[in-house]
Structures are given as C-alpha cells and as structure tokens.
C-alpha positions as CSV (number, residue, x, y, z in Angstrom):
1,M,7.9,-5.1,6.7
2,D,4.8,-5.3,9.0
3,A,1.2,-5.6,7.8
4,T,-1.3,-7.0,9.9
5,T,-4.9,-8.4,9.1
6,N,-8.1,-7.3,10.9
7,R,-9.7,-10.8,10.2
8,T,-13.2,-9.7,10.5
9,S,-13.0,-7.2,8.0
10,G,-9.9,-8.1,5.6
11,L,-8.6,-4.7,6.2
12,I,-4.9,-4.4,7.0
13,R,-2.5,-1.9,8.1
14,V,0.6,-0.8,6.7
15,D,3.7,0.8,8.8
16,L,4.7,3.8,6.7
17,A,8.3,4.2,8.3
18,Q,8.8,0.5,7.0
19,V,7.8,1.2,3.7
20,A,9.9,3.9,3.4
21,A,12.8,1.9,4.6
22,R,12.0,-0.9,2.5
23,A,11.4,1.5,-0.7
24,G,15.0,3.0,0.1
25,E,16.5,-0.3,-0.3
26,F,15.6,-0.2,-3.7
27,G,16.8,3.3,-4.1
28,F,13.4,5.1,-3.8
29,R,12.4,7.9,-2.1
30,R,9.4,9.8,-1.1
31,A,8.6,12.5,-3.9
32,G,8.0,16.0,-3.5
33,F,6.1,18.1,-6.0
34,S,9.3,18.5,-8.3
35,D,10.1,14.9,-8.5
36,V,6.5,13.7,-8.6
37,A,6.4,16.4,-11.8
38,A,9.7,14.7,-13.2
39,G,8.4,11.3,-12.8
40,I,5.0,12.0,-14.1
41,E,6.8,13.1,-17.1
42,L,8.7,10.2,-17.5
43,A,5.9,8.0,-17.0
44,E,3.7,9.7,-19.7
45,S,6.7,9.7,-22.2
46,L,7.1,6.0,-21.8
47,M,3.5,5.3,-21.7
48,G,2.4,7.9,-24.5
49,A,-0.6,9.1,-22.3
50,K,-1.5,11.3,-19.6
51,I,-1.7,9.7,-16.1
52,A,-2.3,12.5,-13.7
53,T,-1.2,16.0,-12.6
54,P,1.4,16.5,-10.0
55,E,-1.1,18.3,-7.8
56,A,-3.4,15.4,-7.8
57,V,-0.5,12.7,-6.9
58,M,0.6,15.1,-4.2
59,R,-3.2,15.3,-2.7
60,M,-3.2,11.5,-3.0
61,D,0.2,11.2,-1.4
62,V,-0.8,13.3,1.7
63,I,-4.3,10.9,2.2
64,T,-2.1,7.8,1.8
65,G,1.5,8.7,3.2
66,M,2.8,6.4,0.5
67,T,1.6,7.4,-3.1
68,A,4.6,8.7,-4.6
69,W,8.0,7.2,-4.9
70,V,10.5,8.2,-7.4
71,R,14.6,7.1,-7.9
72,G,17.5,8.6,-9.3
73,E,18.8,12.0,-10.0
74,P,17.5,13.2,-12.4
75,V,14.6,11.1,-11.8
76,D,14.8,7.5,-14.1
77,G,12.0,5.5,-12.1
78,V,8.7,6.2,-10.9
79,F,6.1,3.9,-8.7
80,L,2.9,5.3,-7.8
81,T,1.0,3.2,-5.4
82,L,-2.4,3.8,-3.9
83,P,-3.8,1.7,-0.9
84,L,-7.6,1.9,-1.3
85,S,-10.2,1.7,1.5
86,A,-12.9,-0.8,1.2
87,A,-15.1,2.0,-0.8
88,G,-12.0,2.2,-3.2
89,E,-11.8,-1.3,-3.8
90,R,-15.3,-1.5,-4.6
91,A,-15.1,1.0,-6.7
92,V,-12.1,-0.2,-8.8
93,R,-14.2,-3.4,-9.3
94,N,-17.1,-1.7,-10.4
95,G,-15.3,0.9,-12.6
96,T,-16.4,3.9,-10.8
97,Y,-12.8,4.6,-9.4
98,Q,-11.4,7.8,-11.1
99,P,-7.2,6.8,-11.0
100,A,-6.2,10.3,-12.2
101,D,-8.0,12.1,-9.3
102,P,-9.8,9.6,-7.0
103,D,-12.4,10.5,-4.5
104,A,-10.6,10.8,-1.1
105,A,-12.9,8.5,0.5
106,H,-11.5,5.6,-1.9
107,L,-8.0,6.2,-0.4
108,A,-6.5,4.2,2.8
109,W,-5.7,6.9,5.0
110,Q,-2.2,7.1,6.2
111,G,-1.9,3.0,5.7
112,R,-4.7,2.1,7.9
113,D,-7.6,0.2,7.0
114,V,-6.3,-0.8,3.4
115,A,-9.1,-3.0,1.6
116,G,-6.8,-3.2,-1.5
117,V,-4.0,-1.5,-3.6
118,Y,-4.1,0.2,-6.7
119,I,-0.7,0.5,-8.8
120,G,-1.1,4.0,-10.7
121,V,2.2,3.4,-12.1
122,Y,5.6,1.6,-12.5
123,A,7.7,2.9,-15.1
124,G,11.9,2.8,-15.6
125,A,13.8,4.8,-18.0
126,T,16.7,2.5,-18.0
127,K,17.1,-1.3,-17.8
128,E,18.7,-0.5,-13.9
129,A,15.5,1.8,-13.1
130,R,13.1,-1.0,-14.6
131,R,14.8,-3.8,-12.7
132,A,14.6,-1.6,-9.5
133,V,10.8,-1.0,-10.0
134,M,9.9,-4.4,-10.9
135,T,11.9,-5.8,-8.0
136,A,10.0,-3.0,-5.9
137,A,6.9,-3.7,-7.0
138,A,7.4,-7.9,-6.6
139,V,8.4,-7.2,-2.7
140,T,5.7,-4.8,-1.8
141,R,3.3,-6.7,-3.0
142,V,4.3,-9.9,-1.1
143,E,5.6,-8.0,2.1
144,L,2.9,-5.4,2.5
145,F,-0.1,-5.8,0.6
146,A,-0.4,-9.9,0.1
147,P,-3.6,-10.2,2.3
148,V,-5.4,-7.8,0.1
149,P,-6.1,-7.5,-3.8
150,A,-3.8,-5.6,-5.9
151,F,-5.0,-3.7,-9.1
152,A,-3.3,-2.3,-12.6
153,R,-4.4,-1.1,-15.6
154,G,-2.6,-2.5,-18.7
155,A,-1.8,0.6,-20.4
156,T,1.2,-0.8,-22.6
157,E,2.0,-4.1,-24.0
158,D,5.1,-4.0,-21.9
159,G,3.0,-3.2,-18.8
160,K,0.6,-6.1,-19.5
161,R,3.6,-8.4,-20.0
162,S,4.9,-7.5,-16.6
163,M,2.1,-7.5,-14.8
164,A,1.5,-11.1,-15.9
165,S,5.1,-11.8,-14.9
166,L,3.9,-11.0,-11.4
167,G,0.9,-13.1,-11.3
168,F,-1.6,-10.4,-12.3
169,V,-4.7,-11.6,-14.6
170,P,-7.3,-9.5,-16.5
171,L,-10.4,-8.8,-14.6
172,E,-13.5,-7.9,-16.6
173,G,-16.2,-5.7,-15.2
174,G,-14.4,-2.7,-14.0
175,L,-12.0,-0.1,-15.4
176,P,-10.8,-0.8,-18.7
177,D,-8.0,-2.7,-19.3
178,L,-8.1,-3.7,-15.6
179,W,-5.5,-6.7,-14.2
180,V,-6.1,-8.0,-10.4
181,Q,-4.1,-10.4,-8.4
182,E,-6.4,-11.6,-5.9
183,P,-5.0,-11.8,-2.1
184,L,-1.7,-13.8,-1.8
185,S,-2.5,-14.5,2.0
186,A,-5.1,-14.9,4.3
187,G,-3.1,-15.0,7.6
188,S,-2.2,-12.4,10.0
189,E,0.8,-11.3,8.2
190,A,2.0,-10.8,4.8
191,A,5.1,-12.9,4.1
C-alpha cells in the first residue's frame, strides 16, 4: 500500500483504493449501515461495553473513507479505524478526544493529512475471525500507518494482551486505558 509522508508536518496520505484492496485480502469489506450495526453488536457483546452508535460510525466512515470494516456473513469480525487529523492526534493525547462520536475536525478527511490513527475496535467471534483481525491490524499498521502514532484503548484483558503483542504500550495523560505505538518509521514510505 502507498502511504507518503509530508516531511515538514509529519502527515501522511493514504490511498483509499489500496486500503480496500488490501483489506479484502483478509476477508474484510467496507461496511454499510446493517454491517456496521452487526459489527458493533458483535464488538459490544465481546467487550461487555457500549462503543458507539451505528449512525456515529457511519458519519465517521463518510468523513474518513476508511473507518468501518467487517468480515463474514453473518458478520464475525469487525475493525473500526479512525485516521486522525493533527488536532485529533493532540486530542487523543490530551484526553479531549471523544471516541464514540469524535469532532469532525479530529478526523482526517478521506485519507489526507493523517497525523495518527485511533483503533476504535478490532474483534472477532471465532478463532479464524480473530486471526484475520489481528493480521489485518498488524499489516495495516506497518503498511499504511507506520510513519504516525497509533492509539487504542485497553478495554479488555485480551485486548491489552493483543496490543502488547503488536508493540503498543500504555500511555498516561490521555484517555483512560490509552495505549500507543509511536511511529514505526520516519521515512517517506511505510514499509
């Protein structure tokens, strides 16, 4: 996948068509409203907590062009990824970011000027779905978002273990249970 870095500002641009093609290799597809609703229901049942409304996730997806992904029929895996603007990256770090319904100014518009990425949720109902989710998470991190920090919340012990296995570490001072993986590369391309 092609991610380029604007060296003066640390922002990257992500090719949305390549994101969709690569996600498809792991069985993921862009989620429409009914898929988003099913994915959220799955994630909330696995986490034992509310995350966001389908309407809010669809609004995020329209802004970013790459937020909502599901796999399976019926849905057995979900991946919600939020590319952040520079203001969004700062908001995550200082605790003012609202994960369930972020300010539109905190999201990177259609793959442009991405300063960070917030992983809203990744979850799978089966071993195969969890493997696909983890592989997709690792590959997209390296291939798409290596030059920028990645953030996620440790909502469950399994989630914390999986984030640690991907190289994330707890980050104090931001959102509760916030984890970060600082940029993996400073070059002009991500892996």
